[in-house]
C-alpha positions as CSV (number, residue, x, y, z in Angstrom):
1,M,23.4,-4.3,37.1
2,A,26.1,-2.3,35.2
3,N,26.2,-2.0,31.5
4,V,29.1,-4.0,30.1
5,T,30.7,-3.4,26.6
6,R,33.9,-4.6,25.0
7,E,36.1,-1.8,23.6
8,D,39.0,-3.9,22.3
9,F,41.4,-2.3,19.8
10,S,44.1,-3.7,17.6
11,V,47.4,-2.4,16.5
12,A,49.8,-3.5,13.7
13,A,52.6,-5.8,14.9
14,A,54.4,-6.9,11.7
15,T,57.2,-9.4,11.9
16,N,59.4,-11.0,9.3
17,A,57.0,-14.0,9.3
18,S,53.8,-12.0,9.2
19,A,53.6,-8.7,7.2
20,Y,50.1,-7.7,8.1
21,R,49.9,-9.1,11.6
22,R,47.7,-7.3,14.2
23,V,47.5,-7.8,18.0
24,T,44.2,-7.2,19.9
25,I,44.3,-5.4,23.2
26,P,41.4,-6.5,25.4
27,V,39.4,-3.7,27.1
28,L,36.2,-4.0,29.1
29,R,34.0,-0.9,29.9
30,I,31.7,-1.2,32.9
31,E,29.3,1.6,33.4
32,A,27.0,2.0,36.4
33,G,25.6,5.4,36.0
34,P,26.9,8.9,36.9
35,G,30.3,9.1,38.6
36,P,34.0,9.2,38.0
37,A,35.7,7.2,35.2
38,V,38.6,5.1,36.3
39,A,41.1,2.9,34.3
40,L,42.6,-0.2,35.9
41,I,45.6,-1.3,33.9
42,A,48.1,-4.1,34.1
43,G,50.6,-5.8,31.7
44,V,52.4,-2.7,30.6
45,H,55.3,-5.1,30.9
46,G,54.2,-8.6,29.9
47,D,56.2,-10.5,32.6
48,E,54.5,-8.8,35.5
49,W,51.7,-11.1,36.4
50,E,50.0,-10.0,39.7
51,G,48.1,-7.1,38.2
52,Q,47.1,-9.1,35.2
53,A,45.7,-11.9,37.3
54,A,43.9,-9.4,39.6
55,I,42.2,-7.4,36.8
56,L,41.2,-10.6,35.0
57,D,39.4,-11.5,38.3
58,L,37.7,-8.2,38.3
59,W,36.7,-8.7,34.6
60,Q,34.3,-11.3,36.0
61,Q,33.4,-9.8,39.3
62,L,33.1,-6.1,38.9
63,P,30.0,-6.0,36.6
64,E,28.0,-7.4,39.5
65,I,29.3,-5.0,42.2
66,L,30.1,-1.7,40.6
67,Q,27.6,0.9,42.0
68,R,28.4,4.1,40.2
69,G,30.7,5.6,37.6
70,T,32.6,3.9,34.8
71,V,35.6,1.5,35.0
72,Y,37.8,0.5,32.1
73,L,39.7,-2.8,32.6
74,L,42.9,-3.6,30.7
75,P,44.3,-6.8,32.1
76,A,47.1,-7.1,29.4
77,V,47.6,-3.7,27.9
78,N,50.7,-5.0,26.1
79,A,49.0,-8.2,24.9
80,E,51.9,-9.3,22.7
81,A,54.4,-9.1,25.6
82,S,51.9,-10.8,28.0
83,L,51.5,-13.8,25.5
84,A,55.3,-14.1,25.2
85,G,55.9,-13.6,29.0
86,T,58.4,-10.8,28.2
87,R,59.0,-7.3,29.6
88,L,59.5,-5.8,26.2
89,S,57.3,-6.1,23.1
90,P,58.7,-9.1,21.0
91,S,57.9,-7.5,17.6
92,D,59.8,-4.3,18.0
93,G,61.6,-4.5,21.4
94,G,59.7,-1.6,22.7
95,N,59.1,-0.7,26.4
96,L,55.5,0.5,26.6
97,N,56.3,2.5,29.7
98,R,58.6,4.7,27.5
99,A,56.5,4.7,24.4
100,F,54.1,7.7,25.0
101,L,56.1,9.8,22.5
102,G,53.2,11.3,20.5
103,E,52.6,11.2,16.7
104,P,53.7,9.6,14.5
105,A,53.6,6.3,16.2
106,R,56.6,4.1,15.2
107,G,55.8,0.4,15.5
108,Y,53.6,-1.7,17.6
109,T,54.6,-0.4,21.1
110,E,54.2,3.2,20.3
111,S,50.9,2.5,18.5
112,I,49.5,1.1,21.8
113,A,50.6,4.2,23.7
114,A,49.1,6.4,21.0
115,A,45.8,4.6,21.2
116,L,45.7,4.9,25.0
117,E,46.4,8.6,24.8
118,A,43.7,9.1,22.1
119,R,41.0,6.6,23.3
120,L,41.4,6.1,27.1
121,L,43.2,8.9,29.0
122,P,40.9,11.7,27.8
123,R,37.9,9.7,29.1
124,V,39.1,9.0,32.7
125,Q,39.8,11.1,35.8
126,A,41.9,8.5,37.6
127,M,43.9,5.3,36.9
128,V,45.7,2.6,38.8
129,D,48.5,1.1,36.8
130,V,49.8,-2.2,38.4
131,H,53.4,-3.4,38.0
132,S,55.7,-5.9,39.6
133,G,59.4,-6.7,39.5
134,G,59.0,-8.8,36.4
135,A,61.6,-11.4,35.6
136,S,64.6,-9.5,36.9
137,L,63.4,-8.1,40.2
138,R,61.2,-8.9,43.2
139,Y,59.5,-6.1,45.2
140,L,58.1,-5.9,48.7
141,P,54.4,-5.5,47.8
142,S,53.8,-1.8,47.7
143,S,51.6,0.9,46.3
144,V,53.6,3.4,44.3
145,I,53.4,7.1,43.9
146,T,55.4,8.7,41.1
147,R,55.9,12.4,40.8
148,Y,56.4,13.3,37.1
149,G,58.5,16.4,36.4
150,N,57.4,19.3,38.5
151,D,53.8,18.1,39.0
152,A,52.2,19.7,42.1
153,Y,51.4,17.6,45.1
154,D,47.9,16.1,45.0
155,E,46.3,15.7,48.4
156,R,44.3,12.7,47.2
157,L,47.4,10.5,46.8
158,P,47.9,9.5,50.4
159,A,44.3,8.4,50.8
160,L,44.5,6.4,47.6
161,A,47.7,4.7,48.7
162,R,46.0,3.8,52.0
163,A,43.0,2.6,50.2
164,F,45.1,0.1,48.3
165,G,45.6,-1.6,51.6
166,L,49.3,-2.4,51.7
167,P,51.5,-1.3,54.6
168,D,54.3,-0.1,52.2
169,C,54.4,2.6,49.6
170,V,57.2,3.5,47.3
171,F,58.0,7.0,45.9
172,F,59.7,7.6,42.6
173,R,60.4,10.7,40.6
174,G,59.9,10.4,36.8
175,G,61.3,12.6,34.1
176,E,60.9,10.5,31.0
177,A,58.4,12.2,28.6
178,G,57.4,8.8,27.1
179,S,56.4,7.2,30.4
180,M,52.9,6.4,31.6
181,P,53.2,8.9,34.5
182,A,54.1,11.6,31.9
183,A,51.0,10.7,29.8
184,A,48.8,10.7,32.8
185,S,50.2,14.1,33.8
186,R,49.5,15.6,30.4
187,H,45.9,14.5,30.6
188,G,45.4,15.6,34.3
189,V,44.7,12.0,35.3
190,L,45.2,11.1,39.0
191,R,47.5,8.0,38.9
192,L,48.5,5.5,41.5
193,S,50.7,2.5,40.7
194,A,51.9,-0.6,42.5
195,E,54.9,-2.9,42.6
196,I,53.7,-6.4,43.7
197,G,56.0,-9.4,43.6
198,G,58.0,-10.4,40.6
199,G,60.7,-12.9,39.9
200,R,58.9,-14.4,36.9
201,E,56.3,-16.0,39.2
202,T,53.2,-15.1,41.1
203,S,50.8,-16.5,43.7
204,Q,47.1,-16.4,44.6
205,S,47.8,-14.4,47.7
206,L,49.6,-11.7,45.8
207,A,46.9,-11.6,43.1
208,D,44.2,-11.4,45.8
209,S,46.1,-8.5,47.6
210,C,46.3,-6.7,44.3
211,R,42.6,-7.3,43.5
212,D,41.6,-6.1,47.0
213,G,43.8,-3.0,46.6
214,L,42.1,-2.1,43.3
215,L,38.7,-2.5,44.9
216,G,39.8,-0.3,47.8
217,C,40.8,2.4,45.3
218,L,37.5,2.2,43.6
219,A,35.8,2.6,46.9
220,E,38.0,5.6,47.8
221,L,37.1,7.2,44.4
222,G,33.4,6.8,45.1
223,L,32.5,3.9,42.7
224,L,31.9,1.3,45.4
225,S,30.7,1.4,49.0
226,R,33.4,1.0,51.5
227,P,33.6,-2.5,53.0
228,E,32.1,-3.0,56.4
229,S,35.5,-3.9,57.8
230,A,38.3,-1.7,56.5
231,H,41.4,-3.4,55.1
232,P,44.0,-3.5,58.0
233,A,46.5,-1.1,56.3
234,Q,43.8,1.6,55.8
235,D,43.9,2.3,59.5
236,A,47.5,1.4,60.2
237,Q,50.6,3.5,59.6
238,V,51.7,3.2,56.0
239,R,55.5,3.3,55.5
240,L,56.9,5.4,52.7
241,Y,60.2,4.6,50.9
242,D,61.9,7.1,48.7
243,L,63.7,5.0,46.1
244,D,64.6,8.0,44.0
245,A,67.5,8.9,46.3
246,P,70.9,8.0,44.7
247,A,71.9,5.9,47.7
248,A,68.7,3.7,47.4
249,T,70.0,1.5,44.6
250,L,73.0,-0.9,44.6
251,R,74.1,-1.9,41.1
252,A,76.6,-4.5,40.1
253,R,79.9,-3.0,39.0
254,E,81.1,-6.1,37.3
255,S,79.7,-9.5,36.2
256,G,79.3,-12.4,38.5
257,V,76.8,-14.6,40.4
258,F,74.9,-12.6,42.9
259,V,74.5,-14.4,46.3
260,P,72.3,-12.3,48.5
261,A,72.5,-12.5,52.3
262,V,69.4,-10.5,53.0
263,E,65.7,-10.9,52.2
264,L,62.9,-8.6,51.2
265,G,61.6,-6.6,54.1
266,Q,64.7,-7.0,56.2
267,S,66.2,-4.0,58.0
268,V,69.9,-3.3,57.3
269,A,72.5,-0.9,58.4
270,A,74.6,1.4,56.2
271,Q,77.6,-0.6,54.9
272,Q,76.2,-3.8,56.2
273,P,77.2,-6.8,54.1
274,I,74.2,-7.8,52.0
275,G,75.7,-10.4,49.8
276,R,78.6,-11.2,47.4
277,L,79.4,-11.6,43.7
278,I,81.3,-14.8,42.9
279,E,82.5,-16.4,39.7
280,P,82.4,-20.2,40.0
281,A,84.0,-20.7,36.6
282,R,87.0,-18.7,37.7
283,P,88.0,-20.2,41.1
284,D,91.0,-17.9,41.5
285,V,88.8,-14.8,41.4
286,P,88.0,-14.0,45.1
287,P,84.4,-13.3,46.1
288,R,83.5,-9.6,45.9
289,P,81.6,-8.4,49.0
290,L,78.6,-6.2,48.6
291,L,77.6,-3.6,51.2
292,S,74.3,-1.8,51.7
293,P,74.4,1.7,50.3
294,Q,72.4,3.1,53.2
295,A,70.4,2.1,56.3
296,G,66.8,1.1,55.8
297,T,64.5,-1.7,54.6
298,V,65.2,-4.0,51.6
299,V,62.4,-3.1,49.3
300,C,63.6,-4.7,46.0
301,L,65.9,-7.6,45.4
302,R,67.3,-9.2,42.3
303,P,66.2,-12.9,42.0
304,I,68.4,-13.8,39.1
305,A,71.8,-15.0,40.3
306,R,73.9,-14.3,37.1
307,S,74.3,-10.6,36.9
308,D,76.2,-8.1,34.7
309,D,77.8,-4.7,35.2
310,G,74.9,-2.2,35.8
311,D,72.3,-4.6,36.9
312,C,70.2,-3.5,39.9
313,L,70.9,-5.9,42.7
314,L,69.0,-4.3,45.6
315,Q,67.1,-1.2,46.6
316,V,67.0,-0.1,50.2
317,A,65.5,3.0,51.9
318,P,64.5,4.1,55.4
319,A,60.9,3.9,56.3
320,L,59.2,7.3,56.5
321,P,55.6,8.1,57.5
322,L,53.2,8.5,54.5
323,E,52.4,11.9,55.9
324,S,55.9,13.0,54.8
325,L,54.9,12.6,51.1
326,A,54.2,16.3,50.6
327,S,57.8,17.1,51.5
328,R,59.0,15.0,48.5
329,Y,57.4,17.6,46.2
């Protein structure tokens, strides 16, 4: 059986009502002998539940089945935001996925990022960082590959995306120095992410898909034996969607109530009507039609009807073979 230790850490999170308040970040270290060290992380944004539920399941299950190497489990890495059910940290309004800014750490959120850079990232060779659409978006369940800056193509990424077991994979480019992809890049850590669900809700099936995907990644990285029957998507064609292209995202240009006419996973044509913005409190304002910015599959959709200028309403991109990933670099 693996050796299990708690490696929780706490950071200051002062508020007007509590000058010396601290918040504990739960961390479980599971060691099963020689092998790679991998971090499984969720809750960077506190309202993204699928990964948090999945890693909490593994908190109980993985010590019994890990065969080699070391795994760090962080089911709610932004514990304050998880407890509040918010994307951002309540005590300082920080976005943990933009808080890896180096010393000195300013406030609660940057203190978590600094602790991860000092305590965790130097100790691991790979990580899977699970996200979802949170309160304001809902994603087609997908693995995610993010190229930070001018990082070179890593040939291990397609295999890791396939091992996650989902038939869809999203590609982003990242340039923010304070992001988790930037921090992983600085430490030479192989990173896969995921966008699973959202809409301020979750389900057992989504949590199970995420848990199975994390186990598939651990098998791909050599910490578990491969299952006798491979996950269906490991042998099937995985579809790649480049959401970094400017035409992939449709944003509201004015306020109104978003009434979508499409669903996640639906194929749409360029300039196809995908919904409308209405203003029920102003009956004289005519509905404003919304058109798809390009042809492709609806990968992301806003579940909140009331929308403001600049809000992301929809993301759509054509399906590409995962083998085309290298050409994105």
